C-alpha positions as CSV (number, residue, x, y, z in Angstrom):
1,M,-49.5,-38.6,-140.4
2,H,-47.3,-40.7,-142.6
3,L,-47.7,-38.1,-145.4
4,L,-46.5,-35.4,-143.1
5,M,-43.5,-37.5,-142.1
6,L,-42.6,-38.1,-145.7
7,C,-42.8,-34.4,-146.5
8,A,-40.6,-33.7,-143.5
9,C,-38.1,-36.3,-144.7
10,Q,-38.0,-34.7,-148.1
11,D,-37.3,-31.3,-146.6
12,F,-34.5,-32.6,-144.4
13,S,-33.1,-34.7,-147.3
14,R,-32.5,-31.4,-149.2
15,M,-30.2,-30.2,-146.4
16,P,-26.5,-30.5,-147.2
17,G,-24.1,-33.0,-145.8
18,E,-24.6,-35.7,-143.1
19,L,-27.2,-33.6,-141.2
20,G,-29.8,-34.2,-143.8
21,K,-29.1,-38.0,-143.9
22,W,-29.3,-38.5,-140.1
23,S,-32.4,-36.3,-139.8
24,S,-34.2,-38.3,-142.5
25,R,-33.3,-41.6,-140.8
26,F,-34.5,-40.3,-137.4
27,L,-37.8,-39.3,-138.8
28,L,-38.2,-42.6,-140.7
29,F,-37.7,-44.8,-137.6
30,T,-39.6,-42.7,-135.1
31,P,-43.0,-44.3,-135.9
32,L,-41.5,-47.7,-135.0
33,V,-39.9,-46.5,-131.7
34,F,-43.0,-45.2,-130.0
35,P,-45.1,-48.5,-130.3
36,L,-42.0,-50.4,-129.1
37,C,-41.7,-48.2,-126.0
38,E,-45.4,-48.6,-125.2
39,Y,-45.1,-52.4,-125.5
40,I,-42.1,-52.6,-123.1
41,K,-43.9,-50.3,-120.7
42,T,-47.0,-52.4,-120.7
43,K,-45.0,-55.6,-120.1
44,M,-43.2,-54.0,-117.1
45,I,-46.4,-52.9,-115.5
46,D,-47.9,-56.4,-116.0
47,R,-44.9,-58.0,-114.4
48,S,-45.0,-55.6,-111.3
49,M,-48.7,-56.3,-110.9
50,L,-48.1,-60.0,-111.1
51,E,-45.4,-59.9,-108.4
52,A,-47.7,-57.8,-106.1
53,M,-50.5,-60.2,-106.6
54,Q,-48.3,-63.2,-105.8
55,T,-47.0,-61.4,-102.6
56,L,-50.6,-60.7,-101.6
57,E,-51.7,-64.2,-102.2
58,A,-48.8,-65.6,-100.1
59,A,-49.7,-63.2,-97.2
60,E,-53.3,-64.3,-97.4
61,L,-52.3,-68.0,-97.4
62,E,-50.1,-67.4,-94.3
63,A,-52.9,-65.6,-92.5
64,S,-55.3,-68.4,-93.3
65,K,-53.0,-70.9,-91.5
66,N,-53.5,-69.0,-88.2
67,E,-57.1,-67.7,-88.4
68,P,-60.0,-68.5,-90.7
69,E,-61.4,-66.1,-93.2
70,M,-63.8,-63.6,-91.6
71,P,-67.4,-63.1,-92.8
72,G,-67.7,-60.6,-95.6
73,Q,-64.1,-61.1,-96.9
74,G,-62.8,-63.2,-99.7
75,A,-64.4,-65.0,-102.5
76,G,-66.2,-67.6,-100.3
77,A,-67.6,-65.2,-97.8
78,I,-71.1,-65.4,-99.2
79,G,-71.6,-69.1,-98.5
80,I,-69.8,-69.3,-95.1
81,S,-70.7,-72.4,-93.1
82,P,-72.2,-72.2,-89.5
83,E,-69.1,-73.8,-88.1
84,M,-66.8,-71.2,-89.7
85,S,-69.1,-68.5,-88.5
86,S,-68.9,-69.7,-84.9
87,L,-65.1,-69.9,-85.2
88,C,-64.9,-66.4,-86.6
89,A,-67.0,-65.1,-83.8
90,A,-64.8,-66.9,-81.3
91,I,-61.7,-65.3,-82.8
92,N,-63.3,-61.9,-82.6
93,Y,-64.0,-62.5,-78.9
94,K,-60.4,-63.5,-78.5
95,K,-59.2,-60.3,-80.1
96,D,-61.4,-58.2,-77.9
97,G,-60.1,-60.1,-74.9
98,N,-56.5,-59.4,-76.0
99,D,-57.3,-55.7,-76.2
100,C,-58.7,-55.8,-72.6
101,F,-55.7,-57.7,-71.5
102,Y,-53.3,-55.1,-72.8
103,K,-55.4,-52.4,-71.2
104,R,-55.2,-54.3,-67.8
105,R,-58.9,-55.0,-67.7
106,Y,-58.3,-58.7,-66.7
107,V,-61.8,-59.5,-65.5
108,E,-63.3,-58.3,-68.8
109,A,-60.7,-60.3,-70.7
110,I,-61.6,-63.5,-68.8
111,D,-65.2,-63.0,-69.7
112,L,-64.4,-62.5,-73.4
113,Y,-62.1,-65.5,-73.5
114,S,-64.9,-67.5,-71.9
115,K,-67.3,-66.4,-74.7
116,A,-64.6,-67.4,-77.3
117,I,-64.5,-70.9,-75.7
118,E,-68.2,-71.2,-75.8
119,K,-68.4,-70.2,-79.5
120,C,-65.5,-72.1,-80.8
121,P,-66.3,-75.5,-82.4
122,K,-64.7,-78.4,-80.5
123,E,-62.9,-79.6,-83.7
124,H,-60.6,-76.6,-83.6
125,T,-58.4,-77.8,-80.8
126,E,-55.5,-75.5,-81.3
127,Q,-57.7,-72.4,-81.1
128,L,-59.4,-73.8,-77.9
129,A,-56.0,-74.4,-76.4
130,I,-55.0,-70.7,-77.1
131,F,-58.3,-69.5,-75.5
132,Y,-57.7,-71.5,-72.3
133,Q,-54.1,-70.4,-72.1
134,N,-55.0,-66.7,-72.5
135,R,-57.6,-67.1,-69.8
136,A,-54.9,-68.7,-67.6
137,A,-52.6,-65.7,-68.2
138,C,-55.3,-63.4,-66.7
139,H,-55.6,-65.6,-63.7
140,Q,-51.9,-65.6,-63.3
141,I,-51.7,-61.9,-63.0
142,L,-54.6,-62.0,-60.5
143,Q,-52.7,-64.7,-58.6
144,N,-55.6,-67.2,-58.8
145,W,-53.1,-70.1,-58.9
146,T,-55.7,-72.9,-58.6
147,Q,-57.6,-71.5,-61.6
148,V,-54.3,-71.1,-63.5
149,K,-53.6,-74.9,-63.1
150,K,-57.1,-75.8,-64.3
151,E,-57.0,-73.5,-67.3
152,C,-53.5,-74.8,-68.3
153,A,-54.7,-78.4,-67.8
154,K,-57.6,-77.8,-70.3
155,A,-55.3,-76.1,-72.8
156,L,-53.0,-79.2,-72.6
157,E,-56.0,-81.5,-73.2
158,Y,-56.5,-79.8,-76.6
159,N,-52.8,-79.4,-77.4
160,H,-50.4,-81.6,-75.4
161,R,-47.3,-80.0,-76.9
162,Y,-48.3,-76.5,-75.8
163,A,-45.0,-75.2,-74.2
164,K,-46.6,-71.9,-72.9
165,A,-49.2,-73.9,-71.0
166,Y,-46.6,-76.1,-69.4
167,Y,-44.5,-73.1,-68.4
168,R,-47.5,-71.2,-67.0
169,R,-48.7,-74.2,-64.9
170,A,-45.1,-74.6,-63.7
171,R,-45.2,-71.1,-62.4
172,A,-48.4,-71.8,-60.6
173,Y,-46.9,-74.9,-59.0
174,E,-43.9,-72.9,-57.9
175,A,-46.1,-70.3,-56.3
176,T,-48.0,-72.9,-54.3
177,S,-44.7,-74.8,-53.3
178,D,-45.6,-77.9,-55.3
179,L,-42.0,-78.2,-56.4
180,E,-42.1,-81.8,-57.8
181,K,-44.9,-81.0,-60.3
182,C,-43.3,-77.7,-61.1
183,L,-40.1,-79.5,-62.0
184,I,-42.0,-82.0,-64.2
185,D,-43.8,-79.2,-66.1
186,I,-40.7,-77.1,-66.6
187,T,-38.7,-80.1,-67.8
188,A,-41.4,-80.7,-70.4
189,T,-41.2,-77.0,-71.4
190,C,-37.4,-77.3,-71.9
191,L,-37.8,-80.4,-74.0
192,L,-40.4,-78.7,-76.3
193,E,-38.3,-75.6,-76.6
194,D,-35.0,-77.5,-77.1
195,C,-33.6,-75.7,-74.0
196,R,-33.3,-72.4,-75.9
197,N,-35.3,-70.2,-73.5
198,K,-33.1,-68.7,-70.8
199,E,-36.0,-68.0,-68.5
200,T,-37.2,-71.6,-68.7
201,I,-33.7,-72.9,-67.9
202,K,-33.4,-70.5,-65.0
203,L,-36.8,-71.7,-63.6
204,R,-35.7,-75.3,-64.0
205,D,-32.4,-74.8,-62.1
206,S,-34.2,-72.9,-59.4
207,G,-36.8,-75.6,-59.1
208,K,-34.1,-78.3,-58.7
209,K,-32.4,-76.4,-55.9
210,K,-35.6,-75.7,-54.0
211,L,-36.7,-79.3,-54.4
212,A,-33.4,-80.7,-53.2
213,T,-33.5,-78.3,-50.2
214,A,-37.0,-79.3,-49.3
215,D,-36.2,-83.0,-49.7
216,A,-33.2,-82.7,-47.4
217,K,-35.2,-80.9,-44.8
218,R,-38.0,-83.5,-45.0
219,R,-35.5,-86.3,-44.5
220,M,-33.9,-84.6,-41.5
221,D,-37.3,-84.1,-39.9
222,N,-38.2,-87.8,-40.4
223,L,-35.0,-88.9,-38.8
224,G,-35.9,-87.5,-35.5
225,T,-33.5,-87.4,-32.6
226,A,-31.0,-90.3,-32.2
227,L,-27.6,-90.8,-30.8
228,P,-24.8,-90.8,-33.4
229,S,-23.2,-94.1,-34.2
230,K,-19.7,-95.1,-33.0
231,R,-18.4,-94.4,-36.5
232,C,-19.5,-90.8,-36.2
233,I,-17.7,-90.2,-32.9
234,P,-13.9,-90.3,-32.8
235,P,-12.4,-92.5,-30.1
236,L,-11.5,-90.7,-26.8
237,R,-7.8,-90.0,-26.4
238,G,-5.5,-88.8,-23.7
239,L,-7.0,-87.2,-20.7
240,L,-10.6,-87.7,-21.8
241,R,-9.9,-91.4,-22.2
242,A,-8.3,-91.5,-18.7
243,H,-11.4,-89.8,-17.1
244,R,-13.7,-92.2,-18.9
245,A,-11.7,-95.2,-17.7
246,F,-11.6,-93.9,-14.2
247,I,-15.4,-93.4,-14.1
248,E,-15.9,-96.9,-15.5
249,E,-13.4,-98.3,-13.0
250,R,-11.0,-99.5,-15.6
251,F,-8.0,-98.4,-13.6
252,E,-5.5,-100.4,-15.7
253,D,-6.3,-98.0,-18.6
254,V,-5.9,-94.8,-16.7
255,I,-2.1,-94.8,-16.5
256,S,-1.7,-95.5,-20.2
257,A,-4.2,-92.8,-21.2
258,C,-2.5,-90.2,-18.9
259,T,0.9,-91.1,-20.4
260,E,-0.6,-90.6,-23.9
261,E,-1.8,-87.1,-22.9
262,I,1.6,-86.2,-21.3
263,E,3.6,-87.3,-24.4
264,S,1.3,-85.7,-27.0
265,A,0.5,-82.4,-25.2
266,T,1.7,-79.1,-26.7
267,E,2.4,-75.8,-24.9
268,A,-1.3,-74.8,-25.5
269,D,-2.4,-78.0,-23.8
270,S,0.0,-77.6,-20.8
271,Q,-2.9,-77.5,-18.2
272,Y,-4.2,-80.9,-19.6
273,K,-0.7,-82.3,-19.3
274,L,-0.5,-81.2,-15.6
275,Q,-3.9,-82.8,-14.9
276,A,-2.7,-86.0,-16.5
277,L,0.5,-85.9,-14.3
278,F,-1.6,-85.4,-11.2
279,M,-4.0,-88.3,-12.2
280,R,-1.1,-90.7,-13.1
281,G,0.7,-89.8,-9.8
282,T,-2.5,-90.6,-7.9
283,L,-2.9,-94.0,-9.6
284,H,0.8,-94.8,-8.9
285,L,0.2,-93.8,-5.3
286,L,-2.8,-96.1,-5.0
287,C,-0.8,-98.9,-6.6
288,G,2.1,-98.5,-4.2
289,S,4.5,-97.1,-6.8
290,T,5.7,-94.3,-4.6
291,H,8.8,-93.5,-6.7
292,E,6.7,-93.0,-9.9
293,S,4.1,-91.1,-7.9
294,R,6.7,-88.7,-6.4
295,R,8.2,-88.1,-9.9
296,D,4.8,-87.0,-11.3
297,Y,3.9,-84.9,-8.3
298,M,7.2,-83.1,-8.3
299,A,6.7,-82.3,-12.0
300,V,3.4,-80.6,-11.2
301,L,4.8,-78.6,-8.3
302,A,7.8,-77.5,-10.4
303,N,5.6,-76.0,-13.1
304,L,4.8,-72.4,-12.1
305,S,1.9,-72.3,-14.6
306,A,-0.1,-74.9,-12.6
307,Y,-3.4,-73.7,-11.2
308,D,-3.4,-73.0,-7.4
309,N,-6.0,-75.6,-6.6
310,L,-4.0,-78.2,-8.5
311,R,-0.9,-77.4,-6.6
312,I,-2.7,-77.6,-3.3
313,Y,-4.2,-81.0,-4.1
314,T,-0.7,-82.2,-5.2
315,Q,0.9,-81.1,-1.9
316,V,-1.9,-82.8,0.1
317,R,-1.3,-86.0,-1.8
318,C,2.5,-85.8,-1.2
319,A,2.0,-85.3,2.5
320,M,0.0,-88.5,2.7
321,Y,3.1,-90.6,2.1
322,D,6.2,-88.4,2.3
323,S,6.7,-85.6,4.8
324,T,10.2,-84.8,3.3
325,I,8.8,-83.0,0.3
326,P,9.5,-79.3,0.9
327,Y,6.7,-76.9,1.2
328,L,6.4,-74.7,-1.8
329,D,5.0,-71.2,-1.6
330,I,1.7,-70.8,-3.4
331,P,0.8,-67.2,-4.6
332,N,-2.5,-65.9,-3.2
333,A,-3.0,-69.1,-1.2
């Protein structure tokens, strides 16, 4: 091959000008270029393979953190231990249970999760917590709330920081109106999730409101029936105080209470004012103060808005001590 290249170089060297020189140089360096290209190509392929192998190893390492290596896979599959075999079988049952769950075959999923729990070695607490929590999810959809609480309690025995188990049990407590325990579990969920889950925060706020309402209702029921204290009832004023004083025979307070009503009454309370005038006039009459009594009675009779019965009673009282009071016409009397 080199002989042919030399011959070719001699032929090109005979060509006139620069063309012959460049052609001879090209032919001389060609045997060096091809091996160099092959070497660079080989190095690039080796580097790509290395990167791919590193990526694959990283993926396998990440997968090994979550699930153990299955029988028949990997370098150590031939000498797999009985404990690892049981764990792999349990995980297979869990995967089948997940398939049934997504297909809405919840009873079958519960049975498969139960088999996973039976197969799983007790040392693998995190896996057992997942199996119990998955079984609780099936019972939640079937609304078996008592079973949901039991399954979540078992899951928390194996993993006491399992936020999903706390949240699912809180839902069960809410459904059964056990609001205090619901609030405890949902608060634990918020702490474990750093209050980042909106659904969890929403359930916590709703639980607080329901618990406060139920507590207030329970307190009101326990109080029973009782008369309010004097601090809760405002003191009687005006005509009401006059009536109370008259019933209790505290006659010395009647005149002052009627005066309070007469002086504070507005146009809307004109009828109360007329009744206060009539009562004060009656007390003045009983006390022998005929002048004050006549003044109050005349004020009642002069007011055309007074009720007919009140005007009649006023005229009767006036006739008891003074026949000089003129008779006033009463409409529809």
